[in-house]
PDB file with SEQRES, HELIX, SHEET and CRYST1 records, atoms N, CA, C and O in Angstrom:
SEQRES   1 A   64  MET ASP MET GLU THR VAL LYS LEU SER GLN ILE VAL GLU          
SEQRES   2 A   64  LYS LEU ALA PRO GLU LEU SER PRO PHE LEU THR GLU ARG          
SEQRES   3 A   64  GLU MET ASP ILE SER ILE VAL LEU ARG ASP GLY LEU ALA          
SEQRES   4 A   64  LEU LEU GLU PRO ALA ASP ALA MET GLU ILE VAL GLN HIS          
SEQRES   5 A   64  SER ILE CYS ASN GLN GLN ARG GLU ALA LEU LEU GLN              
HELIX    1 AA1 LEU A    8  LEU A   15  1                                   8    
HELIX    2 AA2 PRO A   17  PHE A   22  5                                   6    
HELIX    3 AA3 GLU A   25  MET A   28  1                                   4    
HELIX    4 AA4 LEU A   38  LEU A   40  5                                   3    
HELIX    5 AA5 PRO A   43  LEU A   63  1                                  21    
SHEET    1 AA1 2 GLU A   4  LYS A   7  0                                        
SHEET    2 AA1 2 SER A  31  LEU A  34 -1                                        
CRYST1    1.000    1.000    1.000  90.00  90.00  90.00 P 1           1          
ATOM      1  N   MET A   1      94.398 107.542  16.176  1.00  0.00           N  
ATOM      2  CA  MET A   1      94.971 106.265  16.487  1.00  0.00           C  
ATOM      3  C   MET A   1      94.679 105.892  17.919  1.00  0.00           C  
ATOM      4  O   MET A   1      94.547 106.764  18.777  1.00  0.00           O  
ATOM      5  N   ASP A   2      94.577 104.604  18.187  1.00  0.00           N  
ATOM      6  CA  ASP A   2      94.303 104.111  19.504  1.00  0.00           C  
ATOM      7  C   ASP A   2      95.528 103.926  20.367  1.00  0.00           C  
ATOM      8  O   ASP A   2      96.648 103.904  19.857  1.00  0.00           O  
ATOM      9  N   MET A   3      95.342 103.798  21.629  1.00  0.00           N  
ATOM     10  CA  MET A   3      96.461 103.504  22.545  1.00  0.00           C  
ATOM     11  C   MET A   3      97.067 102.141  22.183  1.00  0.00           C  
ATOM     12  O   MET A   3      96.399 101.242  21.673  1.00  0.00           O  
ATOM     13  N   GLU A   4      98.347 102.044  22.470  1.00  0.00           N  
ATOM     14  CA  GLU A   4      99.067 100.786  22.190  1.00  0.00           C  
ATOM     15  C   GLU A   4     100.032 100.516  23.346  1.00  0.00           C  
ATOM     16  O   GLU A   4     100.717 101.418  23.827  1.00  0.00           O  
ATOM     17  N   THR A   5     100.069  99.263  23.775  1.00  0.00           N  
ATOM     18  CA  THR A   5     100.998  98.841  24.813  1.00  0.00           C  
ATOM     19  C   THR A   5     102.149  98.113  24.161  1.00  0.00           C  
ATOM     20  O   THR A   5     101.942  97.155  23.417  1.00  0.00           O  
ATOM     21  N   VAL A   6     103.388  98.570  24.438  1.00  0.00           N  
ATOM     22  CA  VAL A   6     104.561  97.991  23.869  1.00  0.00           C  
ATOM     23  C   VAL A   6     105.596  97.801  25.021  1.00  0.00           C  
ATOM     24  O   VAL A   6     105.451  98.403  26.085  1.00  0.00           O  
ATOM     25  N   LYS A   7     106.588  97.002  24.808  1.00  0.00           N  
ATOM     26  CA  LYS A   7     107.717  96.832  25.710  1.00  0.00           C  
ATOM     27  C   LYS A   7     108.694  97.988  25.458  1.00  0.00           C  
ATOM     28  O   LYS A   7     108.789  98.484  24.335  1.00  0.00           O  
ATOM     29  N   LEU A   8     109.404  98.408  26.479  1.00  0.00           N  
ATOM     30  CA  LEU A   8     110.402  99.428  26.295  1.00  0.00           C  
ATOM     31  C   LEU A   8     111.457  98.999  25.268  1.00  0.00           C  
ATOM     32  O   LEU A   8     112.018  99.834  24.559  1.00  0.00           O  
ATOM     33  N   SER A   9     111.708  97.744  25.199  1.00  0.00           N  
ATOM     34  CA  SER A   9     112.675  97.256  24.204  1.00  0.00           C  
ATOM     35  C   SER A   9     112.261  97.563  22.754  1.00  0.00           C  
ATOM     36  O   SER A   9     113.110  97.791  21.893  1.00  0.00           O  
ATOM     37  N   GLN A  10     110.974  97.565  22.507  1.00  0.00           N  
ATOM     38  CA  GLN A  10     110.488  97.874  21.132  1.00  0.00           C  
ATOM     39  C   GLN A  10     110.759  99.348  20.831  1.00  0.00           C  
ATOM     40  O   GLN A  10     111.148  99.681  19.711  1.00  0.00           O  
ATOM     41  N   ILE A  11     110.563 100.227  21.801  1.00  0.00           N  
ATOM     42  CA  ILE A  11     110.801 101.665  21.610  1.00  0.00           C  
ATOM     43  C   ILE A  11     112.254 101.879  21.382  1.00  0.00           C  
ATOM     44  O   ILE A  11     112.635 102.610  20.468  1.00  0.00           O  
ATOM     45  N   VAL A  12     113.096 101.255  22.195  1.00  0.00           N  
ATOM     46  CA  VAL A  12     114.550 101.441  22.075  1.00  0.00           C  
ATOM     47  C   VAL A  12     115.031 100.907  20.759  1.00  0.00           C  
ATOM     48  O   VAL A  12     115.818 101.570  20.084  1.00  0.00           O  
ATOM     49  N   GLU A  13     114.593  99.739  20.366  1.00  0.00           N  
ATOM     50  CA  GLU A  13     115.068  99.121  19.112  1.00  0.00           C  
ATOM     51  C   GLU A  13     114.727 100.039  17.882  1.00  0.00           C  
ATOM     52  O   GLU A  13     115.527 100.178  16.956  1.00  0.00           O  
ATOM     53  N   LYS A  14     113.538 100.640  17.915  1.00  0.00           N  
ATOM     54  CA  LYS A  14     113.073 101.447  16.833  1.00  0.00           C  
ATOM     55  C   LYS A  14     113.688 102.867  16.785  1.00  0.00           C  
ATOM     56  O   LYS A  14     114.079 103.358  15.725  1.00  0.00           O  
ATOM     57  N   LEU A  15     113.756 103.488  17.942  1.00  0.00           N  
ATOM     58  CA  LEU A  15     114.089 104.891  17.955  1.00  0.00           C  
ATOM     59  C   LEU A  15     115.360 105.343  18.663  1.00  0.00           C  
ATOM     60  O   LEU A  15     115.813 106.473  18.484  1.00  0.00           O  
ATOM     61  N   ALA A  16     115.937 104.438  19.481  1.00  0.00           N  
ATOM     62  CA  ALA A  16     117.147 104.787  20.200  1.00  0.00           C  
ATOM     63  C   ALA A  16     118.025 103.544  20.452  1.00  0.00           C  
ATOM     64  O   ALA A  16     118.352 103.256  21.603  1.00  0.00           O  
ATOM     65  N   PRO A  17     118.410 102.812  19.405  1.00  0.00           N  
ATOM     66  CA  PRO A  17     119.181 101.558  19.606  1.00  0.00           C  
ATOM     67  C   PRO A  17     120.488 101.802  20.331  1.00  0.00           C  
ATOM     68  O   PRO A  17     120.991 100.890  20.988  1.00  0.00           O  
ATOM     69  N   GLU A  18     121.049 102.971  20.242  1.00  0.00           N  
ATOM     70  CA  GLU A  18     122.331 103.223  20.921  1.00  0.00           C  
ATOM     71  C   GLU A  18     122.218 103.144  22.460  1.00  0.00           C  
ATOM     72  O   GLU A  18     123.230 103.054  23.155  1.00  0.00           O  
ATOM     73  N   LEU A  19     120.986 103.179  22.978  1.00  0.00           N  
ATOM     74  CA  LEU A  19     120.757 103.080  24.419  1.00  0.00           C  
ATOM     75  C   LEU A  19     120.688 101.667  24.957  1.00  0.00           C  
ATOM     76  O   LEU A  19     120.788 101.428  26.161  1.00  0.00           O  
ATOM     77  N   SER A  20     120.520 100.759  24.054  1.00  0.00           N  
ATOM     78  CA  SER A  20     120.301  99.335  24.416  1.00  0.00           C  
ATOM     79  C   SER A  20     121.361  98.789  25.389  1.00  0.00           C  
ATOM     80  O   SER A  20     120.998  98.114  26.352  1.00  0.00           O  
ATOM     81  N   PRO A  21     122.649  99.058  25.171  1.00  0.00           N  
ATOM     82  CA  PRO A  21     123.678  98.510  26.100  1.00  0.00           C  
ATOM     83  C   PRO A  21     123.589  99.009  27.534  1.00  0.00           C  
ATOM     84  O   PRO A  21     124.098  98.380  28.462  1.00  0.00           O  
ATOM     85  N   PHE A  22     122.924 100.168  27.699  1.00  0.00           N  
ATOM     86  CA  PHE A  22     122.862 100.786  28.993  1.00  0.00           C  
ATOM     87  C   PHE A  22     121.633 100.408  29.832  1.00  0.00           C  
ATOM     88  O   PHE A  22     121.509 100.813  30.988  1.00  0.00           O  
ATOM     89  N   LEU A  23     120.750  99.644  29.241  1.00  0.00           N  
ATOM     90  CA  LEU A  23     119.517  99.235  29.945  1.00  0.00           C  
ATOM     91  C   LEU A  23     119.569  97.809  30.372  1.00  0.00           C  
ATOM     92  O   LEU A  23     120.096  96.955  29.658  1.00  0.00           O  
ATOM     93  N   THR A  24     119.019  97.533  31.550  1.00  0.00           N  
ATOM     94  CA  THR A  24     118.974  96.159  32.036  1.00  0.00           C  
ATOM     95  C   THR A  24     117.859  95.392  31.360  1.00  0.00           C  
ATOM     96  O   THR A  24     116.969  95.970  30.736  1.00  0.00           O  
ATOM     97  N   GLU A  25     117.924  94.089  31.494  1.00  0.00           N  
ATOM     98  CA  GLU A  25     116.867  93.269  30.910  1.00  0.00           C  
ATOM     99  C   GLU A  25     115.493  93.591  31.566  1.00  0.00           C  
ATOM    100  O   GLU A  25     114.449  93.582  30.914  1.00  0.00           O  
ATOM    101  N   ARG A  26     115.553  93.865  32.847  1.00  0.00           N  
ATOM    102  CA  ARG A  26     114.264  94.216  33.544  1.00  0.00           C  
ATOM    103  C   ARG A  26     113.690  95.503  33.011  1.00  0.00           C  
ATOM    104  O   ARG A  26     112.478  95.613  32.824  1.00  0.00           O  
ATOM    105  N   GLU A  27     114.567  96.512  32.755  1.00  0.00           N  
ATOM    106  CA  GLU A  27     114.099  97.806  32.219  1.00  0.00           C  
ATOM    107  C   GLU A  27     113.566  97.572  30.823  1.00  0.00           C  
ATOM    108  O   GLU A  27     112.511  98.118  30.501  1.00  0.00           O  
ATOM    109  N   MET A  28     114.205  96.813  29.987  1.00  0.00           N  
ATOM    110  CA  MET A  28     113.770  96.568  28.650  1.00  0.00           C  
ATOM    111  C   MET A  28     112.420  95.860  28.570  1.00  0.00           C  
ATOM    112  O   MET A  28     111.719  95.947  27.562  1.00  0.00           O  
ATOM    113  N   ASP A  29     112.062  95.146  29.668  1.00  0.00           N  
ATOM    114  CA  ASP A  29     110.840  94.367  29.689  1.00  0.00           C  
ATOM    115  C   ASP A  29     109.629  95.196  30.242  1.00  0.00           C  
ATOM    116  O   ASP A  29     108.518  94.675  30.336  1.00  0.00           O  
ATOM    117  N   ILE A  30     109.853  96.422  30.585  1.00  0.00           N  
ATOM    118  CA  ILE A  30     108.760  97.260  31.096  1.00  0.00           C  
ATOM    119  C   ILE A  30     107.709  97.501  30.018  1.00  0.00           C  
ATOM    120  O   ILE A  30     108.036  97.797  28.869  1.00  0.00           O  
ATOM    121  N   SER A  31     106.433  97.368  30.407  1.00  0.00           N  
ATOM    122  CA  SER A  31     105.340  97.710  29.499  1.00  0.00           C  
ATOM    123  C   SER A  31     105.054  99.206  29.498  1.00  0.00           C  
ATOM    124  O   SER A  31     104.932  99.818  30.559  1.00  0.00           O  
ATOM    125  N   ILE A  32     104.951  99.778  28.341  1.00  0.00           N  
ATOM    126  CA  ILE A  32     104.708 101.195  28.182  1.00  0.00           C  
ATOM    127  C   ILE A  32     103.402 101.374  27.375  1.00  0.00           C  
ATOM    128  O   ILE A  32     103.226 100.731  26.340  1.00  0.00           O  
ATOM    129  N   VAL A  33     102.507 102.227  27.838  1.00  0.00           N  
ATOM    130  CA  VAL A  33     101.292 102.518  27.140  1.00  0.00           C  
ATOM    131  C   VAL A  33     101.498 103.815  26.362  1.00  0.00           C  
ATOM    132  O   VAL A  33     101.773 104.858  26.955  1.00  0.00           O  
ATOM    133  N   LEU A  34     101.367 103.755  25.044  1.00  0.00           N  
ATOM    134  CA  LEU A  34     101.510 104.931  24.196  1.00  0.00           C  
ATOM    135  C   LEU A  34     100.149 105.426  23.754  1.00  0.00           C  
ATOM    136  O   LEU A  34      99.366 104.683  23.161  1.00  0.00           O  
ATOM    137  N   ARG A  35      99.882 106.649  24.039  1.00  0.00           N  
ATOM    138  CA  ARG A  35      98.544 107.248  23.678  1.00  0.00           C  
ATOM    139  C   ARG A  35      98.248 107.183  22.200  1.00  0.00           C  
ATOM    140  O   ARG A  35      97.127 106.868  21.801  1.00  0.00           O  
ATOM    141  N   ASP A  36      99.267 107.483  21.364  1.00  0.00           N  
ATOM    142  CA  ASP A  36      99.027 107.504  19.900  1.00  0.00           C  
ATOM    143  C   ASP A  36      99.734 106.367  19.184  1.00  0.00           C  
ATOM    144  O   ASP A  36      99.793 106.361  17.955  1.00  0.00           O  
ATOM    145  N   GLY A  37     100.272 105.403  19.923  1.00  0.00           N  
ATOM    146  CA  GLY A  37     100.867 104.235  19.248  1.00  0.00           C  
ATOM    147  C   GLY A  37     102.359 104.490  18.918  1.00  0.00           C  
ATOM    148  O   GLY A  37     102.836 105.625  18.926  1.00  0.00           O  
ATOM    149  N   LEU A  38     103.041 103.419  18.639  1.00  0.00           N  
ATOM    150  CA  LEU A  38     104.516 103.419  18.309  1.00  0.00           C  
ATOM    151  C   LEU A  38     104.780 104.128  17.048  1.00  0.00           C  
ATOM    152  O   LEU A  38     105.825 104.768  16.932  1.00  0.00           O  
ATOM    153  N   ALA A  39     103.892 104.067  16.059  1.00  0.00           N  
ATOM    154  CA  ALA A  39     104.136 104.651  14.745  1.00  0.00           C  
ATOM    155  C   ALA A  39     104.321 106.151  14.789  1.00  0.00           C  
ATOM    156  O   ALA A  39     105.047 106.695  13.957  1.00  0.00           O  
ATOM    157  N   LEU A  40     103.688 106.851  15.735  1.00  0.00           N  
ATOM    158  CA  LEU A  40     103.782 108.261  15.806  1.00  0.00           C  
ATOM    159  C   LEU A  40     104.769 108.804  16.838  1.00  0.00           C  
ATOM    160  O   LEU A  40     104.898 110.016  17.011  1.00  0.00           O  
ATOM    161  N   LEU A  41     105.473 107.879  17.530  1.00  0.00           N  
ATOM    162  CA  LEU A  41     106.404 108.287  18.529  1.00  0.00           C  
ATOM    163  C   LEU A  41     107.664 108.908  17.894  1.00  0.00           C  
ATOM    164  O   LEU A  41     108.191 108.408  16.900  1.00  0.00           O  
ATOM    165  N   GLU A  42     108.109 109.977  18.484  1.00  0.00           N  
ATOM    166  CA  GLU A  42     109.308 110.733  18.014  1.00  0.00           C  
ATOM    167  C   GLU A  42     110.506 110.319  18.843  1.00  0.00           C  
ATOM    168  O   GLU A  42     110.334 109.871  19.977  1.00  0.00           O  
ATOM    169  N   PRO A  43     111.750 110.458  18.304  1.00  0.00           N  
ATOM    170  CA  PRO A  43     112.922 110.107  19.034  1.00  0.00           C  
ATOM    171  C   PRO A  43     113.058 110.852  20.373  1.00  0.00           C  
ATOM    172  O   PRO A  43     113.499 110.258  21.357  1.00  0.00           O  
ATOM    173  N   ALA A  44     112.696 112.114  20.427  1.00  0.00           N  
ATOM    174  CA  ALA A  44     112.739 112.860  21.682  1.00  0.00           C  
ATOM    175  C   ALA A  44     111.785 112.259  22.708  1.00  0.00           C  
ATOM    176  O   ALA A  44     112.105 112.199  23.895  1.00  0.00           O  
ATOM    177  N   ASP A  45     110.613 111.815  22.254  1.00  0.00           N  
ATOM    178  CA  ASP A  45     109.654 111.195  23.135  1.00  0.00           C  
ATOM    179  C   ASP A  45     110.215 109.842  23.697  1.00  0.00           C  
ATOM    180  O   ASP A  45     110.019 109.503  24.864  1.00  0.00           O  
ATOM    181  N   ALA A  46     110.896 109.120  22.830  1.00  0.00           N  
ATOM    182  CA  ALA A  46     111.501 107.853  23.230  1.00  0.00           C  
ATOM    183  C   ALA A  46     112.562 108.083  24.326  1.00  0.00           C  
ATOM    184  O   ALA A  46     112.632 107.320  25.290  1.00  0.00           O  
ATOM    185  N   MET A  47     113.364 109.108  24.176  1.00  0.00           N  
ATOM    186  CA  MET A  47     114.377 109.416  25.169  1.00  0.00           C  
ATOM    187  C   MET A  47     113.745 109.735  26.512  1.00  0.00           C  
ATOM    188  O   MET A  47     114.236 109.301  27.554  1.00  0.00           O  
ATOM    189  N   GLU A  48     112.646 110.500  26.490  1.00  0.00           N  
ATOM    190  CA  GLU A  48     111.947 110.869  27.689  1.00  0.00           C  
ATOM    191  C   GLU A  48     111.370 109.614  28.387  1.00  0.00           C  
ATOM    192  O   GLU A  48     111.458 109.476  29.607  1.00  0.00           O  
ATOM    193  N   ILE A  49     110.794 108.730  27.606  1.00  0.00           N  
ATOM    194  CA  ILE A  49     110.199 107.494  28.118  1.00  0.00           C  
ATOM    195  C   ILE A  49     111.332 106.641  28.782  1.00  0.00           C  
ATOM    196  O   ILE A  49     111.150 106.106  29.876  1.00  0.00           O  
ATOM    197  N   VAL A  50     112.466 106.533  28.115  1.00  0.00           N  
ATOM    198  CA  VAL A  50     113.589 105.763  28.630  1.00  0.00           C  
ATOM    199  C   VAL A  50     114.044 106.367  29.990  1.00  0.00           C  
ATOM    200  O   VAL A  50     114.254 105.643  30.963  1.00  0.00           O  
ATOM    201  N   GLN A  51     114.184 107.676  30.022  1.00  0.00           N  
ATOM    202  CA  GLN A  51     114.645 108.338  31.257  1.00  0.00           C  
ATOM    203  C   GLN A  51     113.693 108.062  32.405  1.00  0.00           C  
ATOM    204  O   GLN A  51     114.139 107.711  33.498  1.00  0.00           O  
ATOM    205  N   HIS A  52     112.389 108.211  32.186  1.00  0.00           N  
ATOM    206  CA  HIS A  52     111.395 108.000  33.217  1.00  0.00           C  
ATOM    207  C   HIS A  52     111.371 106.527  33.667  1.00  0.00           C  
ATOM    208  O   HIS A  52     111.208 106.224  34.849  1.00  0.00           O  
ATOM    209  N   SER A  53     111.538 105.637  32.700  1.00  0.00           N  
ATOM    210  CA  SER A  53     111.512 104.217  33.033  1.00  0.00           C  
ATOM    211  C   SER A  53     112.698 103.870  33.943  1.00  0.00           C  
ATOM    212  O   SER A  53     112.548 103.126  34.912  1.00  0.00           O  
ATOM    213  N   ILE A  54     113.858 104.407  33.627  1.00  0.00           N  
ATOM    214  CA  ILE A  54     115.034 104.148  34.466  1.00  0.00           C  
ATOM    215  C   ILE A  54     114.847 104.705  35.851  1.00  0.00           C  
ATOM    216  O   ILE A  54     115.165 104.037  36.836  1.00  0.00           O  
ATOM    217  N   CYS A  55     114.326 105.944  35.951  1.00  0.00           N  
ATOM    218  CA  CYS A  55     114.059 106.539  37.262  1.00  0.00           C  
ATOM    219  C   CYS A  55     113.095 105.731  38.103  1.00  0.00           C  
ATOM    220  O   CYS A  55     113.302 105.519  39.298  1.00  0.00           O  
ATOM    221  N   ASN A  56     112.014 105.277  37.434  1.00  0.00           N  
ATOM    222  CA  ASN A  56     111.027 104.475  38.128  1.00  0.00           C  
ATOM    223  C   ASN A  56     111.604 103.178  38.632  1.00  0.00           C  
ATOM    224  O   ASN A  56     111.305 102.770  39.755  1.00  0.00           O  
ATOM    225  N   GLN A  57     112.428 102.510  37.831  1.00  0.00           N  
ATOM    226  CA  GLN A  57     113.069 101.268  38.238  1.00  0.00           C  
ATOM    227  C   GLN A  57     114.016 101.516  39.408  1.00  0.00           C  
ATOM    228  O   GLN A  57     114.038 100.714  40.342  1.00  0.00           O  
ATOM    229  N   GLN A  58     114.776 102.561  39.394  1.00  0.00           N  
ATOM    230  CA  GLN A  58     115.692 102.876  40.469  1.00  0.00           C  
ATOM    231  C   GLN A  58     114.931 103.215  41.756  1.00  0.00           C  
ATOM    232  O   GLN A  58     115.354 102.831  42.847  1.00  0.00           O  
ATOM    233  N   ARG A  59     113.826 103.923  41.631  1.00  0.00           N  
ATOM    234  CA  ARG A  59     112.978 104.268  42.795  1.00  0.00           C  
ATOM    235  C   ARG A  59     112.435 103.016  43.442  1.00  0.00           C  
ATOM    236  O   ARG A  59     112.455 102.876  44.665  1.00  0.00           O  
ATOM    237  N   GLU A  60     111.943 102.096  42.608  1.00  0.00           N  
ATOM    238  CA  GLU A  60     111.393 100.835  43.130  1.00  0.00           C  
ATOM    239  C   GLU A  60     112.500 100.013  43.806  1.00  0.00           C  
ATOM    240  O   GLU A  60     112.243  99.372  44.825  1.00  0.00           O  
ATOM    241  N   ALA A  61     113.690 100.017  43.275  1.00  0.00           N  
ATOM    242  CA  ALA A  61     114.787  99.263  43.871  1.00  0.00           C  
ATOM    243  C   ALA A  61     115.174  99.843  45.229  1.00  0.00           C  
ATOM    244  O   ALA A  61     115.527  99.093  46.139  1.00  0.00           O  
ATOM    245  N   LEU A  62     115.115 101.153  45.379  1.00  0.00           N  
ATOM    246  CA  LEU A  62     115.429 101.777  46.637  1.00  0.00           C  
ATOM    247  C   LEU A  62     114.367 101.503  47.722  1.00  0.00           C  
ATOM    248  O   LEU A  62     114.675 101.444  48.913  1.00  0.00           O  
ATOM    249  N   LEU A  63     113.126 101.342  47.280  1.00  0.00           N  
ATOM    250  CA  LEU A  63     112.031 101.135  48.246  1.00  0.00           C  
ATOM    251  C   LEU A  63     111.954  99.669  48.717  1.00  0.00           C  
ATOM    252  O   LEU A  63     111.248  99.359  49.677  1.00  0.00           O  
ATOM    253  N   GLN A  64     112.667  98.795  48.051  1.00  0.00           N  
ATOM    254  CA  GLN A  64     112.586  97.380  48.461  1.00  0.00           C  
ATOM    255  C   GLN A  64     113.539  97.051  49.536  1.00  0.00           C  
ATOM    256  O   GLN A  64     113.592  95.907  49.987  1.00  0.00           O  
TER     257      GLN A  64                                                      
END                                                                             
């Protein structure tokens, strides 16, 4: 399968909808490149992506 670019919101909606209330609109709008596409993504992978996305957003906010 080829790489696929999706919004974090798509990952959350499909694999971890319970996290949606805890994410900002800015975080949900982050583009994520998936090596094997959304169809093969596992829930544990989704959680890791969400965690890294939040950390990256917080790091950027601190640097501004």
